[in-house]
C-alpha positions as CSV (number, residue, x, y, z in Angstrom):
1,M,85.8,-250.2,-129.4
2,E,85.6,-251.1,-125.7
3,Y,89.3,-250.8,-125.4
4,I,89.3,-247.4,-127.1
5,R,86.5,-246.2,-124.8
6,K,88.5,-247.3,-121.7
7,R,91.7,-245.7,-122.9
8,K,89.9,-242.4,-123.5
9,L,88.5,-242.5,-120.0
10,T,92.0,-243.4,-118.6
11,K,93.7,-240.5,-120.4
12,A,90.8,-238.2,-119.2
13,S,91.6,-239.3,-115.7
14,Y,95.2,-238.1,-116.1
15,D,93.9,-234.7,-117.3
16,I,91.5,-234.4,-114.4
17,L,94.4,-234.7,-111.9
18,T,97.0,-232.7,-113.8
19,S,95.1,-230.0,-115.6
20,H,93.8,-228.2,-112.5
21,N,92.2,-225.3,-114.4
22,A,90.5,-227.4,-117.0
23,K,86.7,-227.7,-116.6
24,I,85.2,-231.2,-116.7
25,L,83.2,-230.2,-119.8
26,D,86.4,-229.2,-121.6
27,I,88.0,-232.6,-120.8
28,A,84.8,-234.4,-121.9
29,L,84.8,-232.6,-125.2
30,K,88.5,-233.2,-125.7
31,Y,88.0,-237.0,-125.5
32,G,84.9,-237.1,-127.8
33,F,82.0,-237.0,-125.4
34,S,78.9,-235.1,-126.5
35,S,78.2,-233.5,-123.2
36,E,79.5,-233.2,-119.6
37,E,76.6,-235.5,-118.4
38,A,77.5,-238.2,-120.9
39,F,81.2,-238.1,-119.8
40,I,80.2,-238.2,-116.0
41,R,78.0,-241.2,-116.6
42,A,80.7,-243.1,-118.6
43,F,83.4,-242.2,-116.0
44,K,81.4,-243.3,-113.0
45,K,80.4,-246.6,-114.8
46,Q,84.0,-247.3,-115.6
47,F,85.7,-246.2,-112.3
48,G,82.9,-246.1,-109.7
49,V,83.4,-242.4,-108.9
50,T,82.5,-239.2,-110.6
51,P,85.2,-237.0,-112.2
52,G,84.6,-234.3,-109.6
53,S,85.0,-236.7,-106.7
54,Y,88.1,-238.2,-108.3
55,R,89.7,-234.8,-108.7
56,T,89.0,-233.9,-105.0
57,N,89.7,-237.2,-103.3
58,R,92.2,-238.9,-105.7
59,Q,90.7,-242.4,-105.2
60,V,92.5,-245.4,-106.5
61,I,90.9,-246.5,-109.8
62,A,91.6,-249.3,-112.2
63,L,93.2,-247.7,-115.3
64,Q,93.3,-249.2,-118.7
65,E,96.9,-249.7,-119.7
66,R,98.0,-249.2,-123.2
67,A,97.9,-252.4,-125.2
68,N,101.1,-253.6,-127.0
69,L,99.8,-253.5,-130.6
70,M,103.2,-254.5,-132.0
71,K,103.2,-258.0,-133.6
72,P,105.3,-260.4,-131.5
73,P,108.6,-261.2,-133.1
74,T,108.5,-264.1,-135.5
75,R,110.8,-267.0,-134.9
76,Q,113.3,-267.5,-137.7
77,L,114.0,-270.9,-139.1
78,F,117.6,-269.8,-139.9
79,T,119.4,-266.5,-139.6
80,R,122.2,-266.6,-142.1
81,I,124.8,-268.6,-143.9
82,H,127.5,-269.2,-141.2
83,S,130.3,-271.0,-143.0
84,N,131.2,-272.6,-146.4
85,F,133.1,-275.9,-146.3
86,L,135.8,-276.5,-148.8
87,P,137.9,-279.8,-149.1
88,V,141.6,-279.4,-149.4
89,S,144.4,-282.0,-149.9
90,D,146.8,-280.5,-147.3
91,I,145.3,-278.4,-144.5
92,N,148.6,-276.7,-143.4
93,A,149.6,-275.7,-146.9
94,S,146.0,-274.5,-147.6
95,V,145.9,-272.3,-144.5
96,E,149.2,-270.8,-145.5
97,W,147.9,-270.1,-149.0
98,Y,144.6,-268.6,-148.0
99,T,146.1,-266.4,-145.4
100,G,149.2,-265.4,-147.4
101,Q,147.8,-265.1,-150.9
102,L,144.2,-264.0,-150.2
103,G,144.8,-262.2,-146.9
104,M,142.2,-264.1,-145.0
105,K,142.3,-264.1,-141.2
106,L,142.8,-267.4,-139.4
107,I,140.1,-267.8,-136.7
108,K,140.7,-271.4,-135.6
109,H,143.1,-274.2,-136.7
110,W,142.8,-277.9,-135.7
111,I,144.4,-281.1,-137.0
112,Q,142.2,-281.6,-140.1
113,G,140.6,-278.2,-140.6
114,A,140.6,-274.5,-140.2
115,D,138.2,-271.5,-140.1
116,L,139.1,-268.3,-141.9
117,M,137.2,-265.1,-142.7
118,Y,137.6,-261.5,-143.7
119,N,137.1,-258.8,-141.0
120,S,134.5,-257.1,-143.1
121,G,132.3,-260.2,-143.5
122,K,130.5,-262.6,-141.2
123,T,130.5,-265.7,-143.4
124,M,133.5,-268.0,-142.8
125,L,135.4,-270.3,-145.1
126,T,136.1,-273.7,-143.4
127,L,138.8,-275.8,-144.9
128,I,138.6,-279.5,-144.3
129,E,141.4,-281.9,-145.2
130,S,140.0,-284.7,-147.4
131,D,141.3,-287.7,-149.4
132,T,138.6,-287.7,-152.0
133,F,137.0,-284.6,-153.7
134,R,136.6,-282.9,-157.0
135,P,137.4,-279.2,-157.7
136,L,134.3,-277.1,-156.8
137,H,133.0,-273.8,-158.0
138,F,130.4,-272.4,-155.6
139,I,131.8,-269.4,-153.8
140,E,131.8,-265.8,-155.1
141,F,133.9,-263.1,-153.4
142,L,133.1,-259.4,-153.4
143,C,135.8,-256.8,-153.9
144,S,135.8,-253.1,-154.6
145,N,138.0,-253.1,-157.7
146,P,138.1,-256.4,-159.7
147,E,140.7,-255.1,-162.2
148,R,143.1,-254.1,-159.5
149,T,142.5,-257.4,-157.6
150,R,143.1,-259.4,-160.8
151,N,146.3,-257.6,-161.5
152,E,147.5,-258.2,-158.0
153,M,146.7,-261.9,-158.3
154,I,148.6,-262.1,-161.5
155,R,151.6,-260.5,-159.8
156,K,151.3,-263.2,-157.1
157,G,151.3,-265.9,-159.8
158,L,147.7,-267.0,-159.3
159,P,145.8,-268.5,-162.2
160,V,143.0,-266.2,-163.3
161,T,140.5,-265.9,-166.1
162,E,139.8,-262.9,-168.4
163,L,138.2,-259.8,-166.9
164,I,134.6,-259.4,-168.1
165,N,132.8,-256.1,-168.1
166,I,129.0,-256.2,-167.6
167,G,127.8,-252.6,-167.5
168,T,129.4,-251.0,-164.4
169,T,130.2,-254.5,-163.0
170,Q,133.4,-256.3,-163.5
171,T,134.0,-260.0,-162.8
172,F,136.7,-262.7,-163.2
173,D,137.5,-266.1,-161.7
174,F,140.6,-267.5,-160.0
175,F,141.8,-270.9,-158.8
176,D,143.4,-272.2,-155.6
177,T,146.1,-274.9,-155.4
178,D,143.5,-277.7,-155.3
179,G,141.8,-276.5,-158.5
180,H,138.8,-275.0,-156.7
181,R,137.4,-272.1,-158.8
182,F,136.2,-268.8,-157.2
183,S,134.3,-265.9,-158.8
184,V,135.1,-262.3,-158.0
185,W,132.9,-259.3,-158.7
186,N,132.1,-255.7,-157.6
187,K,128.7,-254.2,-156.9
188,S,127.6,-251.6,-159.4
189,G,128.6,-248.1,-158.4
190,E,130.6,-249.2,-155.3
191,S,133.0,-246.4,-154.3
192,S,136.7,-246.9,-154.2
193,S,136.6,-244.8,-151.0
194,N,135.2,-247.8,-149.2
195,P,137.4,-248.5,-146.1
196,C,137.9,-252.0,-147.4
197,S,138.8,-250.9,-150.9
198,D,142.5,-251.6,-150.5
199,R,141.9,-255.3,-149.6
200,L,142.3,-258.0,-152.2
201,L,138.9,-259.3,-151.4
202,T,136.2,-258.0,-149.1
203,R,134.0,-260.9,-148.1
204,I,132.1,-264.0,-149.3
205,D,129.2,-262.5,-151.1
206,R,127.4,-265.5,-152.7
207,N,127.1,-269.3,-152.6
208,L,126.5,-270.6,-156.1
209,L,124.4,-273.7,-156.0
210,P,123.6,-275.8,-159.1
211,V,120.1,-277.1,-159.6
212,T,118.3,-278.9,-162.4
213,D,114.9,-277.2,-162.1
214,L,115.2,-273.5,-161.2
215,R,111.5,-272.8,-160.6
216,R,111.1,-275.9,-158.3
217,S,114.2,-274.9,-156.4
218,I,113.1,-271.3,-155.9
219,S,109.8,-272.6,-154.5
220,W,111.6,-275.2,-152.2
221,Y,114.1,-272.7,-150.7
222,A,111.4,-270.0,-150.3
223,D,108.7,-272.2,-148.8
224,I,110.7,-274.9,-146.9
225,L,113.8,-272.9,-145.8
226,E,112.0,-269.5,-145.8
227,F,114.7,-267.7,-147.9
228,E,113.6,-264.4,-149.5
229,L,113.6,-264.3,-153.3
230,L,115.5,-261.1,-154.3
231,H,115.4,-261.4,-158.0
232,D,115.5,-264.1,-160.7
233,W,116.5,-264.4,-164.3
234,E,116.3,-267.1,-167.0
235,S,118.9,-269.4,-165.6
236,G,119.3,-268.3,-162.0
237,A,118.0,-266.6,-158.9
238,D,119.3,-264.8,-155.8
239,L,117.8,-265.7,-152.4
240,R,118.6,-264.4,-148.9
241,P,118.1,-265.8,-145.4
242,P,116.6,-263.4,-143.0
243,D,119.7,-261.7,-141.5
244,G,122.3,-262.8,-144.1
245,E,124.8,-260.8,-146.0
246,T,125.8,-263.8,-148.0
247,L,123.2,-264.7,-150.7
248,L,122.3,-268.1,-152.1
249,T,122.4,-268.0,-155.9
250,L,120.7,-270.9,-157.6
251,I,122.1,-271.7,-161.1
252,E,120.2,-274.0,-163.4
253,Q,122.5,-276.8,-164.7
254,P,121.0,-279.9,-166.2
255,D,124.1,-281.9,-165.6
256,M,124.7,-280.7,-162.0
257,K,126.3,-282.9,-159.3
258,P,125.7,-282.5,-155.6
259,L,128.2,-280.4,-153.7
260,Y,129.6,-282.8,-151.2
261,F,132.8,-284.6,-150.4
262,N,133.9,-287.2,-148.0
263,G,136.1,-285.7,-145.3
264,R,137.7,-287.5,-142.4
265,P,135.7,-289.3,-141.2
266,N,132.2,-288.0,-142.0
267,L,130.1,-286.5,-144.8
268,I,130.8,-282.7,-144.9
269,T,128.1,-280.2,-145.8
270,C,128.7,-277.5,-148.5
271,F,127.6,-274.8,-146.1
272,N,126.2,-274.2,-142.6
273,L,123.1,-272.2,-141.7
274,L,123.2,-270.5,-138.3
275,V,120.1,-270.7,-136.0
276,R,119.1,-269.1,-132.7
277,D,117.0,-272.0,-131.6
278,L,118.3,-275.3,-133.0
279,D,115.5,-277.4,-131.5
280,Y,112.8,-275.2,-133.0
281,S,114.4,-275.4,-136.5
282,Y,114.9,-279.1,-136.2
283,Q,111.2,-279.7,-135.3
284,L,109.9,-277.3,-137.9
285,L,111.9,-279.0,-140.7
286,Q,110.5,-282.4,-139.5
287,R,107.0,-281.0,-139.7
288,K,107.8,-279.8,-143.3
289,E,108.8,-283.4,-144.0
290,V,112.5,-282.7,-144.4
291,E,114.6,-285.7,-143.5
292,V,117.2,-284.5,-140.9
293,T,120.1,-286.3,-139.2
294,P,120.2,-286.7,-135.4
295,I,121.5,-283.6,-133.5
296,I,125.1,-283.8,-132.5
297,D,126.3,-281.9,-129.5
298,E,130.0,-281.1,-129.8
299,G,130.4,-279.1,-126.6
300,V,130.4,-275.5,-127.9
301,I,128.3,-276.2,-130.9
302,R,125.1,-278.3,-131.7
303,T,124.6,-279.4,-135.3
304,F,122.6,-281.5,-137.7
305,H,122.2,-281.6,-141.5
306,F,119.8,-282.4,-144.3
307,L,119.7,-282.7,-148.0
308,D,118.0,-280.4,-150.4
309,P,116.0,-281.9,-153.4
310,Y,119.2,-282.2,-155.4
311,G,121.3,-283.9,-152.9
312,H,123.3,-280.9,-151.6
313,P,124.0,-281.5,-147.9
314,I,123.2,-278.4,-145.8
315,G,124.3,-278.1,-142.2
316,V,122.5,-276.3,-139.4
317,C,124.4,-275.1,-136.3
318,Y,123.9,-273.3,-133.0
319,E,126.9,-271.7,-131.3
320,K,126.7,-271.9,-127.5
321,E,127.8,-268.9,-125.4
322,N,131.2,-270.4,-124.7
323,S,131.9,-270.7,-128.4
324,I,134.4,-268.3,-130.0
325,Y,131.8,-267.7,-132.7
326,Y,128.9,-266.9,-130.4
327,N,127.1,-263.8,-131.7
328,T,129.4,-263.5,-134.7
């Protein structure tokens, strides 16, 4: 109430100086004072001068600035899923396959790995050459026309499953040369006039993560990692990090196995979460009693990782300003 009274008197002081023809009584009534006398008493108590003297002499008075009533921005634990890691037996052959057959863009290529992505998406696919891994199925691509995409993949000689129609949605799976399985689907009602509609695939839309207890997993990812629950069904749920286009889809599977593989030379996470403040995220996870690995500074990137309740290794990364991925 005190702030509101001071703001009224401050705004009245503007009118006193700028509305030359306005009577003091009119200004008093405009700002809710019952009489000219009550307004003069309040004005002099606040500023030490009367309204008439202020209008004539324009003394310097201490005005009440407008308070910033907006809530301060909340700090995010994570922003989005940054990259999915996939083991491959031959990095050079895999890069050629993913760029040639799937039309992905090569962002960076090093001796034992490569980053690829689609221009219409932000989530990358990171290929890591590995000696030991099993075929995985945890990535789902979005496309505008699954039937056309499937026919094109058949023309290219890629192994695909049958096309399934679920209402206005179509879906099918395909396999890469290492046996990894990928799902493809279209969003209901998506127009073929989409500028990306001519592409084989549009972007990485979901990470499929197997869990043994769906309700417990939803609670953990929502409470500990602060993902938003979008919707759930009997055997699955879609969750989203704050700024993410790529969703995390939990799928209940009693016989699930953790999504990890041994790369060269370290344990590789199944996906990375991007952060704006790595130290803040690291300390907050520790306070939430999540066991985290030491932070590694690799020059342009700082990283650490942790395990979810089912043993899935999840990476956390911060891209420095000199990184080619900064602000991507």
